[in-house]
C-alpha positions, 0 to 999 in steps of 0.5 A, spaced: 468 546 500 465 540 497 472 536 496 472 528 497 478 524 497 476 518 492 482 514 491 489 514 490 492 512 483 498 507 483 502 506 476 503 499 475 506 495 469 501 489 471 495 493 474 491 487 475 497 483 479 498 489 483 491 490 485 490 483 487 496 483 491 493 489 495 486 486 495 489 480 499 494 485 503 488 489 505 482 484 505 479 489 501 474 488 495 475 489 487 470 494 484 473 494 477 477 488 474 479 492 468 486 491 466 486 499 465 483 501 471 483 495 476 480 498 483 479 496 490 476 499 496 475 497 503 467 496 501 464 496 494 461 503 497 466 506 501 472 510 499 477 512 498 480 506 494 486 504 490 486 505 483 491 501 479 493 503 472 498 501 467 504 504 465 510 501 460 516 503 465 517 500 472 519 504 478 526 507 478 526 511 484 523 512 491 516 514 492 514 521 493 508 519 496 507 512 500 502 509 505 502 508 512 498 502 516 497 501 523 496 494 525 494 491 531 501 487 531 506 490 527 511 484 527 506 479 525 503 484 520 510 485 517 511 477 517 504 476 513 506 481 508 513 478 507 509 472 506 505 475 501 511 477 497 512 484 500 520 485 501 524 490 506 527 496 503 532 501 505 530 508 504 535 511 509 532 509 515 536 510 522 534 503 524 531 505 531 524 507 528 518 504 530 516 502 523 518 498 518 519 500 511 516 494 506 515 494 498 510 491 494 511 486 488 512 492 484 517 496 489 512 501 491 514 503 498 509 503 504 510 503 512 507 498 517 507 503 523 508 501 531 503 502 536 501 509 538 505 513 543 501 515 549 500 522 547 496 519 541 501 520 536 
């Protein structure tokens, strides 16, 4: 089957501002800076990307899909993202998880994972 993951589309009340935030958070590059289709990618010709599109309403409930990131140093990365404008959120976690749940400036949840266990998980 010839199916390739092109991008993840993220609804935003301000696609440009949110796209710029994620671009800085991930260190990616902007490939389209239109307010209707603001797109970033790891590199101009590398997929998948994130595409930010406008919607009139703000986010009201927990995401049904979210991104997970595995940094070299979880705590340092959480501190860096908080300094950029992310915030900690409670989505029902117990408190002893090896990941931290954050939200971007428009409230979209994402996780910053801890180190992989020795079994590769």
